[in-house]
N, CA, C and O atoms as CSV, one atom per row, in Angstrom:
chain,resi,resn,atom,element,x,y,z
A,1,MET,N,N,0.851,-1.178,0.000
A,1,MET,CA,C,0.000,0.000,0.000
A,1,MET,C,C,0.900,1.246,0.000
A,1,MET,O,O,1.943,1.275,0.653
A,2,ALA,N,N,0.476,2.255,-0.736
A,2,ALA,CA,C,1.214,3.513,-0.800
A,2,ALA,C,C,0.478,4.579,0.004
A,2,ALA,O,O,-0.749,4.568,0.104
A,3,TYR,N,N,1.251,5.497,0.573
A,3,TYR,CA,C,0.711,6.564,1.401
A,3,TYR,C,C,1.139,7.924,0.858
A,3,TYR,O,O,2.150,8.052,0.168
A,4,THR,N,N,0.343,8.927,1.189
A,4,THR,CA,C,0.690,10.315,0.912
A,4,THR,C,C,0.769,11.038,2.244
A,4,THR,O,O,-0.169,10.990,3.040
A,5,TYR,N,N,1.882,11.704,2.487
A,5,TYR,CA,C,2.062,12.503,3.691
A,5,TYR,C,C,1.865,13.967,3.345
A,5,TYR,O,O,2.445,14.474,2.385
A,6,CYS,N,N,1.042,14.641,4.136
A,6,CYS,CA,C,0.782,16.072,3.997
A,6,CYS,C,C,1.302,16.726,5.272
A,6,CYS,O,O,0.815,16.439,6.366
A,7,ILE,N,N,2.278,17.595,5.130
A,7,ILE,CA,C,2.893,18.255,6.281
A,7,ILE,C,C,2.713,19.752,6.088
A,7,ILE,O,O,3.243,20.329,5.138
A,8,TRP,N,N,1.966,20.383,6.989
A,8,TRP,CA,C,1.663,21.798,6.801
A,8,TRP,C,C,2.044,22.608,8.027
A,8,TRP,O,O,2.065,22.112,9.154
A,9,TYR,N,N,2.347,23.887,7.764
A,9,TYR,CA,C,2.850,24.793,8.801
A,9,TYR,C,C,2.857,26.209,8.253
A,9,TYR,O,O,2.666,26.430,7.057
A,10,ARG,N,N,3.079,27.164,9.144
A,10,ARG,CA,C,3.243,28.567,8.746
A,10,ARG,C,C,4.714,28.937,8.885
A,10,ARG,O,O,5.332,28.711,9.925
A,11,VAL,N,N,5.252,29.502,7.831
A,11,VAL,CA,C,6.629,29.980,7.889
A,11,VAL,C,C,6.647,31.390,8.480
A,11,VAL,O,O,5.707,32.165,8.307
A,12,SER,N,N,7.727,31.699,9.174
A,12,SER,CA,C,7.885,33.036,9.748
A,12,SER,C,C,8.105,34.074,8.658
A,12,SER,O,O,7.651,35.213,8.768
A,13,ASP,N,N,8.806,33.667,7.606
A,13,ASP,CA,C,9.140,34.559,6.499
A,13,ASP,C,C,9.013,33.744,5.215
A,13,ASP,O,O,9.624,32.681,5.100
A,14,ASP,N,N,8.239,34.220,4.260
A,14,ASP,CA,C,8.045,33.467,3.024
A,14,ASP,C,C,8.990,33.899,1.912
A,14,ASP,O,O,8.684,33.750,0.729
A,15,GLY,N,N,10.132,34.432,2.300
A,15,GLY,CA,C,11.112,34.898,1.329
A,15,GLY,C,C,11.893,33.773,0.673
A,15,GLY,O,O,11.716,32.603,1.011
A,16,PRO,N,N,12.761,34.134,-0.271
A,16,PRO,CA,C,13.494,33.134,-1.055
A,16,PRO,C,C,14.460,32.289,-0.231
A,16,PRO,O,O,14.678,31.124,-0.561
A,17,ASP,N,N,15.044,32.840,0.829
A,17,ASP,CA,C,15.963,32.046,1.650
A,17,ASP,C,C,15.221,30.920,2.361
A,17,ASP,O,O,15.714,29.794,2.432
A,18,THR,N,N,14.037,31.224,2.887
A,18,THR,CA,C,13.227,30.196,3.544
A,18,THR,C,C,12.836,29.129,2.537
A,18,THR,O,O,12.954,27.936,2.818
A,19,GLU,N,N,12.376,29.543,1.377
A,19,GLU,CA,C,11.963,28.573,0.367
A,19,GLU,C,C,13.134,27.707,-0.079
A,19,GLU,O,O,12.970,26.503,-0.278
A,20,ARG,N,N,14.299,28.296,-0.237
A,20,ARG,CA,C,15.478,27.526,-0.644
A,20,ARG,C,C,15.788,26.432,0.375
A,20,ARG,O,O,16.059,25.292,-0.004
A,21,LEU,N,N,15.751,26.771,1.671
A,21,LEU,CA,C,16.042,25.775,2.709
A,21,LEU,C,C,14.972,24.686,2.768
A,21,LEU,O,O,15.291,23.505,2.904
A,22,VAL,N,N,13.719,25.079,2.666
A,22,VAL,CA,C,12.637,24.087,2.700
A,22,VAL,C,C,12.751,23.155,1.501
A,22,VAL,O,O,12.606,21.941,1.644
A,23,ARG,N,N,13.009,23.709,0.324
A,23,ARG,CA,C,13.132,22.860,-0.866
A,23,ARG,C,C,14.352,21.947,-0.782
A,23,ARG,O,O,14.298,20.816,-1.266
A,24,ALA,N,N,15.439,22.404,-0.187
A,24,ALA,CA,C,16.620,21.550,-0.005
A,24,ALA,C,C,16.299,20.387,0.936
A,24,ALA,O,O,16.660,19.241,0.670
A,25,HIS,N,N,15.619,20.698,2.032
A,25,HIS,CA,C,15.182,19.656,2.971
A,25,HIS,C,C,14.290,18.645,2.250
A,25,HIS,O,O,14.462,17.437,2.409
A,26,MET,N,N,13.337,19.140,1.459
A,26,MET,CA,C,12.404,18.264,0.753
A,26,MET,C,C,13.126,17.381,-0.270
A,26,MET,O,O,12.802,16.201,-0.403
A,27,ALA,N,N,14.085,17.934,-0.979
A,27,ALA,CA,C,14.829,17.167,-1.978
A,27,ALA,C,C,15.629,16.053,-1.304
A,27,ALA,O,O,15.669,14.928,-1.801
A,28,ARG,N,N,16.257,16.364,-0.186
A,28,ARG,CA,C,17.013,15.345,0.549
A,28,ARG,C,C,16.083,14.254,1.056
A,28,ARG,O,O,16.386,13.068,0.927
A,29,LEU,N,N,14.945,14.650,1.635
A,29,LEU,CA,C,13.986,13.679,2.153
A,29,LEU,C,C,13.431,12.801,1.031
A,29,LEU,O,O,13.339,11.583,1.188
A,30,ALA,N,N,13.066,13.403,-0.086
A,30,ALA,CA,C,12.530,12.640,-1.216
A,30,ALA,C,C,13.549,11.612,-1.705
A,30,ALA,O,O,13.191,10.482,-2.035
A,31,CYS,N,N,14.811,12.010,-1.748
A,31,CYS,CA,C,15.871,11.099,-2.185
A,31,CYS,C,C,16.048,9.952,-1.190
A,31,CYS,O,O,16.114,8.788,-1.583
A,32,ARG,N,N,16.123,10.284,0.087
A,32,ARG,CA,C,16.330,9.257,1.115
A,32,ARG,C,C,15.158,8.292,1.221
A,32,ARG,O,O,15.353,7.110,1.505
A,33,ALA,N,N,13.950,8.780,0.998
A,33,ALA,CA,C,12.766,7.938,1.155
A,33,ALA,C,C,12.279,7.351,-0.166
A,33,ALA,O,O,11.390,6.499,-0.174
A,34,GLY,N,N,12.853,7.798,-1.280
A,34,GLY,CA,C,12.447,7.283,-2.580
A,34,GLY,C,C,11.025,7.652,-2.960
A,34,GLY,O,O,10.271,6.817,-3.459
A,35,VAL,N,N,10.661,8.913,-2.721
A,35,VAL,CA,C,9.289,9.364,-2.989
A,35,VAL,C,C,9.308,10.635,-3.833
A,35,VAL,O,O,10.370,11.187,-4.123
A,36,THR,N,N,8.132,11.084,-4.217
A,36,THR,CA,C,7.958,12.339,-4.943
A,36,THR,C,C,7.529,13.408,-3.951
A,36,THR,O,O,6.695,13.151,-3.083
A,37,ALA,N,N,8.093,14.605,-4.071
A,37,ALA,CA,C,7.769,15.704,-3.159
A,37,ALA,C,C,7.261,16.911,-3.937
A,37,ALA,O,O,7.714,17.198,-5.046
A,38,ARG,N,N,6.290,17.621,-3.314
A,38,ARG,CA,C,5.788,18.876,-3.878
A,38,ARG,C,C,5.595,19.872,-2.749
A,38,ARG,O,O,5.229,19.494,-1.636
A,39,LEU,N,N,5.839,21.141,-3.032
A,39,LEU,CA,C,5.607,22.217,-2.077
A,39,LEU,C,C,4.415,23.029,-2.556
A,39,LEU,O,O,4.394,23.513,-3.688
A,40,LEU,N,N,3.424,23.173,-1.684
A,40,LEU,CA,C,2.242,23.973,-1.992
A,40,LEU,C,C,2.183,25.163,-1.057
A,40,LEU,O,O,2.610,25.082,0.095
A,41,LYS,N,N,1.649,26.276,-1.558
A,41,LYS,CA,C,1.442,27.476,-0.742
A,41,LYS,C,C,-0.017,27.875,-0.880
A,41,LYS,O,O,-0.571,27.897,-1.979
A,42,LYS,N,N,-0.625,28.188,0.249
A,42,LYS,CA,C,-2.052,28.488,0.227
A,42,LYS,C,C,-2.319,29.812,-0.481
A,42,LYS,O,O,-1.679,30.828,-0.207
A,43,ARG,N,N,-3.269,29.770,-1.388
A,43,ARG,CA,C,-3.704,30.995,-2.061
A,43,ARG,C,C,-4.272,31.933,-1.007
A,43,ARG,O,O,-4.988,31.452,-0.129
A,44,ASP,N,N,-4.022,33.164,-1.026
A,44,ASP,CA,C,-4.524,34.174,-0.094
A,44,ASP,C,C,-3.908,34.073,1.306
A,44,ASP,O,O,-4.275,34.854,2.184
A,45,GLU,N,N,-2.999,33.150,1.533
A,45,GLU,CA,C,-2.290,33.070,2.813
A,45,GLU,C,C,-0.880,32.545,2.519
A,45,GLU,O,O,-0.587,31.379,2.785
A,46,PRO,N,N,-0.006,33.400,1.973
A,46,PRO,CA,C,1.270,32.957,1.412
A,46,PRO,C,C,2.248,32.345,2.411
A,46,PRO,O,O,3.217,31.705,2.000
A,47,ARG,N,N,2.022,32.523,3.696
A,47,ARG,CA,C,2.938,31.921,4.674
A,47,ARG,C,C,2.479,30.543,5.146
A,47,ARG,O,O,3.160,29.924,5.964
A,48,LEU,N,N,1.346,30.049,4.654
A,48,LEU,CA,C,0.886,28.697,4.988
A,48,LEU,C,C,1.337,27.751,3.877
A,48,LEU,O,O,0.854,27.815,2.746
A,49,TRP,N,N,2.270,26.878,4.230
A,49,TRP,CA,C,2.875,25.977,3.260
A,49,TRP,C,C,2.526,24.537,3.585
A,49,TRP,O,O,2.275,24.183,4.737
A,50,MET,N,N,2.515,23.707,2.536
A,50,MET,CA,C,2.299,22.277,2.718
A,50,MET,C,C,3.295,21.500,1.871
A,50,MET,O,O,3.448,21.747,0.675
A,51,GLU,N,N,3.962,20.564,2.513
A,51,GLU,CA,C,4.825,19.627,1.810
A,51,GLU,C,C,4.004,18.369,1.551
A,51,GLU,O,O,3.370,17.842,2.465
A,52,LEU,N,N,4.011,17.891,0.321
A,52,LEU,CA,C,3.333,16.644,-0.037
A,52,LEU,C,C,4.384,15.629,-0.462
A,52,LEU,O,O,5.262,15.923,-1.273
A,53,TYR,N,N,4.278,14.444,0.092
A,53,TYR,CA,C,5.167,13.340,-0.262
A,53,TYR,C,C,4.286,12.183,-0.688
A,53,TYR,O,O,3.528,11.642,0.117
A,54,GLU,N,N,4.384,11.806,-1.945
A,54,GLU,CA,C,3.508,10.788,-2.502
A,54,GLU,C,C,4.288,9.515,-2.815
A,54,GLU,O,O,5.472,9.556,-3.148
A,55,GLY,N,N,3.596,8.385,-2.699
A,55,GLY,CA,C,4.217,7.110,-3.021
A,55,GLY,C,C,5.039,6.523,-1.891
A,55,GLY,O,O,5.954,5.739,-2.144
A,56,VAL,N,N,4.738,6.879,-0.654
A,56,VAL,CA,C,5.471,6.353,0.497
A,56,VAL,C,C,5.022,4.914,0.729
A,56,VAL,O,O,3.851,4.669,1.021
A,57,THR,N,N,5.936,3.971,0.601
A,57,THR,CA,C,5.603,2.556,0.813
A,57,THR,C,C,6.157,2.018,2.123
A,57,THR,O,O,5.762,0.941,2.571
A,58,ASP,N,N,7.067,2.757,2.737
A,58,ASP,CA,C,7.648,2.339,4.013
A,58,ASP,C,C,7.523,3.511,4.993
A,58,ASP,O,O,8.446,4.316,5.116
A,59,PRO,N,N,6.379,3.609,5.692
A,59,PRO,CA,C,6.152,4.749,6.591
A,59,PRO,C,C,7.222,4.922,7.665
A,59,PRO,O,O,7.598,6.054,7.968
A,60,ALA,N,N,7.715,3.849,8.241
A,60,ALA,CA,C,8.736,3.966,9.294
A,60,ALA,C,C,10.015,4.594,8.735
A,60,ALA,O,O,10.603,5.477,9.360
A,61,ARG,N,N,10.439,4.137,7.563
A,61,ARG,CA,C,11.639,4.704,6.921
A,61,ARG,C,C,11.419,6.173,6.583
A,61,ARG,O,O,12.293,7.007,6.819
A,62,PHE,N,N,10.244,6.488,6.029
A,62,PHE,CA,C,9.947,7.872,5.678
A,62,PHE,C,C,9.965,8.762,6.920
A,62,PHE,O,O,10.599,9.817,6.912
A,63,GLU,N,N,9.287,8.357,7.971
A,63,GLU,CA,C,9.186,9.179,9.178
A,63,GLU,C,C,10.541,9.391,9.834
A,63,GLU,O,O,10.812,10.478,10.345
A,64,ALA,N,N,11.398,8.376,9.830
A,64,ALA,CA,C,12.753,8.537,10.381
A,64,ALA,C,C,13.560,9.521,9.525
A,64,ALA,O,O,14.259,10.382,10.059
A,65,ALA,N,N,13.461,9.393,8.210
A,65,ALA,CA,C,14.174,10.303,7.312
A,65,ALA,C,C,13.635,11.721,7.449
A,65,ALA,O,O,14.400,12.682,7.379
A,66,GLU,N,N,12.333,11.860,7.643
A,66,GLU,CA,C,11.722,13.178,7.802
A,66,GLU,C,C,12.268,13.865,9.057
A,66,GLU,O,O,12.640,15.037,9.008
A,67,ARG,N,N,12.317,13.151,10.165
A,67,ARG,CA,C,12.859,13.735,11.402
A,67,ARG,C,C,14.325,14.146,11.221
A,67,ARG,O,O,14.742,15.204,11.694
A,68,ALA,N,N,15.091,13.310,10.542
A,68,ALA,CA,C,16.511,13.601,10.341
A,68,ALA,C,C,16.727,14.832,9.467
A,68,ALA,O,O,17.578,15.664,9.780
A,69,THR,N,N,15.979,14.960,8.386
A,69,THR,CA,C,16.190,16.121,7.516
A,69,THR,C,C,15.649,17.401,8.133
A,69,THR,O,O,16.218,18.471,7.917
A,70,VAL,N,N,14.561,17.320,8.896
A,70,VAL,CA,C,14.067,18.508,9.608
A,70,VAL,C,C,15.150,19.016,10.555
A,70,VAL,O,O,15.394,20.220,10.637
A,71,ALA,N,N,15.794,18.105,11.266
A,71,ALA,CA,C,16.864,18.495,12.189
A,71,ALA,C,C,18.086,19.025,11.434
A,71,ALA,O,O,18.673,20.030,11.835
A,72,ALA,N,N,18.468,18.359,10.352
A,72,ALA,CA,C,19.656,18.760,9.592
A,72,ALA,C,C,19.521,20.150,8.990
A,72,ALA,O,O,20.505,20.884,8.900
A,73,TYR,N,N,18.309,20.520,8.575
A,73,TYR,CA,C,18.093,21.819,7.943
A,73,TYR,C,C,17.490,22.848,8.889
A,73,TYR,O,O,17.134,23.944,8.456
A,74,ASP,N,N,17.368,22.515,10.177
A,74,ASP,CA,C,16.801,23.435,11.178
A,74,ASP,C,C,15.461,24.016,10.738
A,74,ASP,O,O,15.207,25.208,10.909
A,75,ILE,N,N,14.616,23.175,10.176
A,75,ILE,CA,C,13.327,23.625,9.653
A,75,ILE,C,C,12.462,24.227,10.757
A,75,ILE,O,O,11.725,25.182,10.511
A,76,ASP,N,N,12.541,23.687,11.955
A,76,ASP,CA,C,11.716,24.214,13.050
A,76,ASP,C,C,12.011,25.686,13.350
A,76,ASP,O,O,11.152,26.384,13.888
A,77,LEU,N,N,13.200,26.163,13.013
A,77,LEU,CA,C,13.536,27.573,13.233
A,77,LEU,C,C,12.857,28.495,12.225
A,77,LEU,O,O,12.798,29.706,12.437
A,78,LEU,N,N,12.345,27.936,11.131
A,78,LEU,CA,C,11.753,28.733,10.060
A,78,LEU,C,C,10.247,28.892,10.190
A,78,LEU,O,O,9.636,29.663,9.449
A,79,ILE,N,N,9.641,28.165,11.130
A,79,ILE,CA,C,8.185,28.145,11.178
A,79,ILE,C,C,7.655,28.721,12.485
A,79,ILE,O,O,8.361,28.814,13.489
A,80,GLU,N,N,6.380,29.102,12.431
A,80,GLU,CA,C,5.649,29.564,13.605
A,80,GLU,C,C,4.744,28.420,14.046
A,80,GLU,O,O,3.959,27.910,13.247
A,81,GLY,N,N,4.846,28.018,15.288
A,81,GLY,CA,C,4.003,26.925,15.764
A,81,GLY,C,C,4.571,25.576,15.376
A,81,GLY,O,O,5.781,25.414,15.214
A,82,ALA,N,N,3.692,24.627,15.233
A,82,ALA,CA,C,4.096,23.246,14.981
A,82,ALA,C,C,3.915,22.855,13.518
A,82,ALA,O,O,3.115,23.438,12.786
A,83,ARG,N,N,4.685,21.850,13.122
A,83,ARG,CA,C,4.459,21.183,11.836
A,83,ARG,C,C,3.391,20.136,12.085
A,83,ARG,O,O,3.486,19.355,13.032
A,84,ARG,N,N,2.387,20.118,11.248
A,84,ARG,CA,C,1.312,19.138,11.384
A,84,ARG,C,C,1.467,18.100,10.288
A,84,ARG,O,O,1.552,18.433,9.106
A,85,ILE,N,N,1.501,16.844,10.691
A,85,ILE,CA,C,1.741,15.753,9.753
A,85,ILE,C,C,0.496,14.885,9.674
A,85,ILE,O,O,0.007,14.380,10.685
A,86,GLU,N,N,-0.008,14.720,8.455
A,86,GLU,CA,C,-1.171,13.869,8.193
A,86,GLU,C,C,-0.743,12.819,7.175
A,86,GLU,O,O,0.037,13.103,6.266
A,87,CYS,N,N,-1.253,11.615,7.334
A,87,CYS,CA,C,-0.914,10.525,6.427
A,87,CYS,C,C,-2.200,9.914,5.878
A,87,CYS,O,O,-3.102,9.561,6.637
A,88,PHE,N,N,-2.275,9.792,4.559
A,88,PHE,CA,C,-3.438,9.236,3.886
A,88,PHE,C,C,-2.994,8.049,3.043
A,88,PHE,O,O,-1.902,8.070,2.473
A,89,HIS,N,N,-3.823,7.018,2.957
A,89,HIS,CA,C,-3.480,5.912,2.067
A,89,HIS,C,C,-4.213,6.097,0.747
A,89,HIS,O,O,-5.337,6.595,0.689
A,90,ASP,N,N,-3.531,5.675,-0.305
A,90,ASP,CA,C,-4.071,5.819,-1.655
A,90,ASP,C,C,-5.177,4.800,-1.890
A,90,ASP,O,O,-5.072,3.643,-1.484
A,91,GLU,N,N,-6.207,5.238,-2.533
A,91,GLU,CA,C,-7.311,4.378,-2.952
A,91,GLU,C,C,-7.315,4.340,-4.468
A,91,GLU,O,O,-6.516,5.013,-5.120
A,92,ALA,N,N,-8.199,3.567,-5.011
A,92,ALA,CA,C,-8.325,3.511,-6.472
A,92,ALA,C,C,-8.742,4.885,-6.982
A,92,ALA,O,O,-9.602,5.528,-6.380
A,93,PRO,N,N,-8.150,5.344,-8.079
A,93,PRO,CA,C,-8.516,6.641,-8.622
A,93,PRO,C,C,-9.970,6.671,-9.079
A,93,PRO,O,O,-10.542,5.645,-9.448
A,94,VAL,N,N,-10.541,7.837,-9.050
A,94,VAL,CA,C,-11.919,8.037,-9.520
A,94,VAL,C,C,-11.847,8.446,-10.981
A,94,VAL,O,O,-11.227,9.451,-11.328
A,95,ALA,N,N,-12.482,7.665,-11.822
A,95,ALA,CA,C,-12.492,7.965,-13.255
A,95,ALA,C,C,-13.520,9.065,-13.540
A,95,ALA,O,O,-14.627,9.041,-13.002
A,96,PRO,N,N,-13.147,10.026,-14.386
A,96,PRO,CA,C,-14.103,11.081,-14.703
A,96,PRO,C,C,-15.284,10.547,-15.508
A,96,PRO,O,O,-15.135,9.660,-16.348
A,97,VAL,N,N,-16.431,11.093,-15.239
A,97,VAL,CA,C,-17.637,10.767,-16.004
A,97,VAL,C,C,-18.133,12.084,-16.588
A,97,VAL,O,O,-18.726,12.902,-15.884
A,98,CYS,N,N,-17.892,12.276,-17.845
A,98,CYS,CA,C,-18.273,13.518,-18.503
A,98,CYS,C,C,-19.581,13.300,-19.255
A,98,CYS,O,O,-19.707,12.400,-20.085
A,99,VAL,N,N,-20.536,14.143,-18.940
A,99,VAL,CA,C,-21.864,14.000,-19.557
A,99,VAL,C,C,-22.106,15.133,-20.510
A,99,VAL,O,O,-23.165,15.200,-21.133
C-alpha cells in the first residue's frame, strides 16, 4: 500500500531564503525515502505551506528520514508553531464521467 504525507505549517518569512532551505530539505527527504515531493502554498495566505510526499511505501523509513532532515536543515527555526503531519493511504482513482 502507498501513502501520501501532507505536512503543513506557517513559515515566519516566506522569502526566497526560507523557500530555498525548505526545498533543499524536501529534496534530501525525497531522495532518502524514494518518494515524490511537492511544495504547496495556500492561495490568499502565502505563509501557509504544505509539503506533499507521494508514493510512500515504508512509513517507518519515511518518518525517520523526515525527522533527520528537519533536524539537519533546522526547519523548526523557520516556522511559527508546529508542523502538522497527516498521512493518507491511496485508494483507487476516480475515473471522470463527462456527460
